ZAMARGU-4260 file (C-alpha; in steps of 0.2 Angstrom, whole numbers, plus 5000, padded with zeros to 4 digits):
<rodrens>
0) 5382/5013/4872 | 5397/5007/4881 | 5390/4990/4885 | 5385/4988/4866 | 5403/4992/4861
5) 5410/4981/4874 | 5399/4967/4868 | 5404/4970/4850 | 5422/4965/4854 | 5417/4949/4863
10) 5406/4945/4848 | 5421/4948/4836 | 5431/4936/4846 | 5417/4923/4846 | 5415/4925/4827
15) 5433/4919/4823 | 5436/4901/4825 | 5452/4903/4835 | 5457/4913/4851 | 5466/4929/4845
20) 5484/4930/4851 | 5489/4947/4856 | 5507/4953/4860 | 5509/4970/4869 | 5526/4977/4866
25) 5528/4992/4878 | 5541/4997/4891 | 5528/5004/4903 | 5522/4991/4915 | 5506/5000/4918
30) 5501/4999/4900 | 5506/4981/4899 | 5495/4976/4913 | 5480/4986/4908 | 5480/4980/4890
35) 5483/4962/4896 | 5469/4962/4909 | 5456/4970/4898 | 5459/4959/4882 | 5460/4943/4893
40) 5443/4948/4899 | 5437/4950/4881 | 5443/4932/4876 | 5460/4936/4869 | 5476/4926/4873
45) 5488/4941/4878 | 5507/4941/4881 | 5519/4956/4885 | 5536/4961/4880 | 5545/4976/4889
50) 5556/4980/4873 | 5557/4978/4855 | 5571/4965/4855 | 5562/4953/4867 | 5546/4956/4857
55) 5554/4951/4840 | 5561/4935/4849 | 5544/4930/4855 | 5537/4933/4838 | 5550/4922/4830
60) 5545/4908/4843 | 5526/4910/4841 | 5513/4917/4829 | 5504/4933/4835 | 5488/4939/4826
65) 5489/4957/4833 | 5503/4967/4840 | 5501/4982/4851 | 5518/4991/4848 | 5525/5007/4857
70) 5535/5018/4846 | 5547/5025/4859 | 5556/5011/4868 | 5574/5010/4874 | 5586/4999/4864
75) 5576/4997/4848 | 5562/5009/4842 | 5545/5004/4837 | 5548/5009/4819 | 5562/4996/4818
80) 5551/4983/4826 | 5537/4987/4814 | 5548/4986/4799 | 5555/4969/4804 | 5538/4962/4808
85) 5530/4967/4791 | 5545/4960/4782 | 5544/4943/4790 | 5526/4941/4796 | 5515/4951/4784
90) 5499/4944/4790 | 5501/4950/4808 | 5491/4966/4812 | 5501/4979/4820 | 5493/4993/4830
95) 5505/5007/4835 | 5503/5015/4853 | 5513/5030/4858 | 5512/5045/4869 | 5521/5056/4856
100) 5507/5055/4843 | 5510/5067/4829 | 5504/5068/4811 | 5521/5064/4805 | 5522/5048/4816
105) 5505/5042/4810 | 5510/5044/4792 | 5527/5036/4794 | 5519/5021/4803 | 5505/5018/4790
110) 5518/5019/4776 | 5528/5005/4786 | 5512/4994/4786 | 5504/4998/4803 | 5485/4994/4804
115) 5480/5008/4815 | 5487/5022/4827 | 5482/5024/4845 | 5487/5039/4855 | 5492/5038/4874
120) 5483/5039/4885 | 5468/5029/4878 | 5453/5023/4886 | 5448/5005/4888 | 5434/5008/4875
125) 5446/5015/4862 | 5456/4999/4864 | 5441/4988/4862 | 5436/4997/4846 | 5453/4996/4838
130) 5455/4978/4843 | 5438/4974/4836 | 5442/4982/4820 | 5459/4972/4819 | 5449/4955/4822
135) 5437/4959/4809 | 5451/4963/4797 | 5459/4946/4801 | 5443/4937/4799 | 5440/4945/4782
140) 5458/4940/4777 | 5454/4922/4783 | 5438/4921/4773 | 5447/4927/4757 | 5461/4914/4760
145) 5448/4900/4764 | 5438/4904/4748 | 5453/4905/4737 | 5459/4888/4745 | 5442/4880/4741
150) 5442/4887/4724 | 5459/4880/4721 | 5455/4863/4727 | 5439/4862/4717 | 5448/4868/4701
155) 5463/4856/4703 | 5451/4841/4705 | 5441/4845/4689 | 5443/4833/4675 | 5441/4847/4663
160) 5456/4858/4660 | 5455/4876/4666 | 5467/4891/4661 | 5465/4909/4666 | 5476/4923/4660
165) 5478/4941/4664 | 5476/4954/4650 | 5495/4953/4645 | 5492/4934/4642 | 5502/4928/4657
170) 5495/4913/4665 | 5486/4916/4682 | 5480/4899/4684 | 5482/4882/4676 | 5475/4866/4683
175) 5483/4849/4682 | 5470/4843/4669 | 5475/4857/4657 | 5493/4854/4659 | 5491/4835/4655
180) 5480/4839/4640 | 5494/4850/4632 | 5508/4837/4638 | 5516/4850/4649 | 5527/4842/4663
185) 5532/4859/4670 | 5523/4862/4687 | 5527/4880/4689 | 5519/4889/4674 | 5511/4904/4684
190) 5517/4921/4677 | 5523/4914/4661 | 5517/4919/4644 | 5503/4907/4638 | 5512/4906/4621
195) 5527/4897/4630 | 5516/4882/4632 | 5502/4883/4619 | 5508/4883/4601 | 5491/4881/4592
200) 5487/4897/4583 | 5468/4895/4584 | 5469/4893/4603 | 5480/4908/4605 | 5469/4918/4594
205) 5453/4913/4604 | 5462/4920/4620 | 5467/4936/4611 | 5449/4938/4605 | 5442/4936/4623
210) 5454/4948/4630 | 5451/4962/4617 | 5432/4959/4616 | 5423/4976/4616 | 5414/4982/4632
215) 5396/4981/4624 | 5399/4963/4618 | 5400/4947/4629 | 5401/4932/4619 | 5408/4914/4622
220) 5421/4909/4609 | 5421/4890/4606 | 5430/4878/4594 | 5436/4860/4593 | 5455/4859/4592
225) 5466/4844/4589 | 5482/4843/4599 | 5496/4833/4592 | 5509/4823/4601 | 5524/4813/4597
230) 5522/4796/4588 | 5520/4786/4604 | 5504/4795/4609 | 5488/4798/4599 | 5481/4815/4595
235) 5467/4821/4605 | 5452/4832/4601 | 5448/4846/4614 | 5432/4856/4615 | 5437/4874/4620
240) 5426/4888/4628 | 5434/4905/4631 | 5427/4920/4639 | 5434/4937/4644 | 5436/4940/4663
245) 5429/4957/4668 | 5428/4969/4683 | 5413/4980/4688 | 5418/4993/4675 | 5418/4980/4661
250) 5436/4982/4659 | 5444/4966/4652 | 5456/4959/4666 | 5460/4943/4656 | 5452/4927/4650
255) 5445/4911/4656 | 5447/4895/4645 | 5439/4878/4649 | 5445/4862/4640 | 5435/4846/4638
260) 5443/4830/4630 | 5430/4824/4617 | 5441/4812/4608 | 5431/4797/4612 | 5415/4805/4609
265) 5420/4812/4592 | 5424/4794/4587 | 5407/4788/4593 | 5399/4804/4584 | 5408/4799/4568
270) 5400/4782/4568 | 5383/4790/4572 | 5385/4803/4558 | 5389/4789/4546 | 5373/4780/4551
275) 5363/4796/4551 | 5369/4799/4533 | 5363/4782/4528 | 5346/4784/4536 | 5344/4801/4528
280) 5349/4794/4511 | 5340/4778/4512 | 5324/4783/4521 | 5321/4801/4521 | 5323/4804/4503
285) 5311/4790/4497 | 5299/4797/4510 | 5299/4814/4502 | 5297/4807/4485 | 5282/4797/4490
290) 5275/4812/4499 | 5277/4822/4482 | 5268/4809/4472 | 5254/4808/4485 | 5252/4827/4483
295) 5251/4826/4464 | 5237/4813/4466 | 5228/4823/4480 | 5229/4838/4469 | 5219/4829/4455
300) 5233/4829/4443 | 5232/4810/4440 | 5213/4810/4438 | 5197/4812/4448 | 5196/4805/4466
305) 5182/4800/4476 | 5180/4808/4494 | 5184/4791/4501 | 5200/4790/4491 | 5205/4807/4496
310) 5203/4803/4514 | 5213/4788/4513 | 5227/4797/4503 | 5227/4812/4515 | 5229/4800/4530
315) 5244/4792/4521 | 5251/4809/4518 | 5250/4814/4536 | 5259/4798/4541 | 5273/4801/4530
320) 5275/4819/4536 | 5276/4812/4554 | 5290/4800/4549 | 5300/4814/4540 | 5297/4825/4556
325) 5303/4810/4567 | 5319/4808/4557 | 5322/4827/4558 | 5319/4827/4577 | 5330/4812/4579
330) 5344/4822/4571 | 5341/4837/4582 | 5341/4828/4598 | 5356/4817/4593 | 5366/4833/4590
335) 5360/4842/4606 | 5363/4827/4618 | 5380/4822/4611 | 5387/4839/4617 | 5400/4839/4604
340) 5395/4854/4594 | 5403/4869/4604 | 5389/4881/4600 | 5393/4900/4601 | 5384/4908/4616
345) 5380/4926/4618 | 5370/4938/4629 | 5352/4936/4624 | 5338/4947/4629 | 5324/4934/4633
350) 5310/4948/4632 | 5314/4951/4614 | 5316/4933/4610 | 5298/4929/4617 | 5291/4944/4608
355) 5298/4937/4591 | 5292/4919/4594 | 5274/4925/4599 | 5273/4936/4583 | 5279/4921/4573
360) 5265/4909/4580 | 5251/4922/4581 | 5243/4917/4564 | 5243/4899/4569 | 5235/4903/4585
365) 5222/4914/4577 | 5217/4900/4565 | 5210/4891/4581 | 5204/4907/4589 | 5217/4905/4602
370) 5223/4921/4611 | 5242/4921/4611 | 5249/4935/4622 | 5264/4940/4632 | 5264/4946/4650
375) 5273/4963/4653 | 5286/4961/4666 | 5303/4967/4663 | 5310/4978/4649 | 5325/4966/4647
380) 5331/4950/4655 | 5348/4943/4650 | 5354/4925/4647 | 5370/4918/4641 | 5365/4906/4628
385) 5364/4900/4610 | 5351/4910/4601 | 5345/4895/4589 | 5343/4883/4604 | 5333/4895/4615
390) 5322/4900/4600 | 5319/4881/4598 | 5314/4879/4616 | 5301/4893/4614 | 5295/4887/4597
395) 5292/4869/4604 | 5283/4875/4620 | 5272/4888/4611 | 5268/4876/4596 | 5264/4862/4609
400) 5252/4874/4618 | 5243/4878/4602 | 5241/4860/4597 | 5235/4854/4614 | 5223/4869/4617
405) 5205/4869/4611 | 5198/4882/4600 | 5195/4899/4609 | 5209/4895/4622 | 5222/4907/4629
410) 5241/4905/4629 | 5252/4917/4639 | 5271/4918/4637 | 5282/4929/4649 | 5299/4930/4657
415) 5304/4936/4675 | 5317/4934/4689 | 5315/4922/4703 | 5328/4917/4716 | 5343/4923/4706
420) 5336/4914/4690 | 5330/4920/4673 | 5313/4911/4671 | 5303/4908/4655 | 5285/4903/4657
425) 5273/4896/4645 | 5255/4894/4651 | 5239/4888/4642 | 5221/4884/4645 | 5222/4868/4636
430) 5218/4850/4639 | 5230/4847/4653 | 5241/4832/4658 | 5236/4818/4669 | 5246/4817/4685
435) 5252/4800/4681 | 5260/4806/4665 | 5269/4821/4672 | 5284/4812/4676 | 5286/4804/4659
440) 5282/4819/4647 | 5301/4823/4644 | 5304/4805/4640 | 5309/4801/4621 | 5294/4796/4611
445) 5281/4798/4625 | 5265/4805/4621 | 5249/4807/4632 | 5236/4795/4624 | 5218/4797/4628
450) 5202/4801/4618 | 5205/4820/4618 | 5223/4818/4611 | 5222/4804/4599 | 5219/4815/4584
455) 5234/4826/4588 | 5250/4822/4578 | 5267/4822/4585 | 5284/4813/4587 | 5285/4813/4606
460) 5302/4821/4605 | 5298/4840/4606 | 5299/4841/4625 | 5314/4829/4626 | 5323/4841/4614
465) 5317/4856/4625 | 5324/4847/4641 | 5341/4843/4632 | 5343/4861/4627 | 5339/4868/4644
470) 5351/4856/4653 | 5364/4860/4641 | 5362/4878/4647 | 5363/4872/4665 | 5345/4875/4668
475) 5330/4865/4674 | 5312/4864/4668 | 5296/4861/4678 | 5278/4859/4674 | 5261/4861/4683
480) 5245/4854/4675 | 5227/4851/4678 | 5215/4841/4667 | 5204/4853/4657 | 5211/4868/4665
485) 5228/4869/4656 | 5247/4868/4659 | 5261/4880/4664 | 5279/4876/4659 | 5293/4885/4668
490) 5311/4885/4664 | 5324/4891/4676 | 5341/4897/4669 | 5355/4902/4681 | 5358/4921/4682
495) 5370/4929/4670 | 5385/4931/4681 | 5395/4940/4667 | 5383/4954/4665 | 5387/4968/4677
</rodrens>
């Protein structure tokens, strides 16, 4: 038992990336030498001081990680030394040692900031244990400081603006990109009210909504905001996303807001919108008119038709439907890939979404005698996403599975957890995808073309839309397939960090 405890101190010393510096402040030479000898053996760098005055002088000249401090010393008491050390060196760990250990002494030193209390006489093992605890405490503080430093560097180098506030709307963090976006030249903004630097009422309202969001709701508040500047500088358009920051009890501690400059993209989008409007007016409308006229003829309202005429007209009608579907898909994928529409995101239960989509497509599957089922896994699995987008992902994958499955097939849809991800799976017993085509199936307009798929209509944009939506939600999509045995699409979404 003693050996394992002794080894634990050596392990603690090895685990930290520096040699712990220890100062023993005690007027008893016996204590000084005993502590110095033992701790040197354990890998610490140990120095001694025979009184508080000398100890404070040594502390001013050199940093010590741990101080073993006697309470009763001539000239200057240990309490006075402790008070001075914690006032000027708050990161230093002080362990009080004394032969006059009382409850009052213990309480007083702890109030002054002592880490622990060791009563004389103490055994070598008791000293090892308390030093091990102190080193572990120092290492924990270093880990926290290192993580905070890494996070600060990362946030400060982001091109997107980041603003965090407490629940009183005081600024807790504001990176340079955010300050530049709002035209603020003041470097020190931490602790100030956010309203001192942001005058846009919509943005202030978004932060207020996030801070006061009810416990049972966790939704991302999004909007596009125009920031105006003096005449010499053009206005900019910012895409804003704001969420509440919560603790484990779901109490709102503040808000986190991310700002993305989309000015240039908005200008491009305007050009695209103008072009799309022209296409919709000049192409889609006439196609719909032609389709209506063909339906009139096919219904026999313009006279009797031969079987051959019906066949030709039906093929023409199907081609026109494909063109109108193509124009619709192009509009959808253009909006998704532009990333300009700040879509509202909310907590979504994937299990419920899958049930709804399976029910919606059940009749279509039944018309081909295809068994469409859900696999029972979890009662709930949460995702932070846009409801319409995720429904479109499920819709595309299920409808594709139905189209590419022969009569009498089986399609299974389910969701589960894997490696801290929420996973959606759509598996079928359909035609399968050749290995040479797997790397291209998410390309725009790509379709598997062989004798088994030649008769299946489609625009070749469905899977491209799915991939765009998944990536917009920071997810990935994978597919496994074997000819004549079927395919399985798996979508991995990052776990919902916000739900506790």
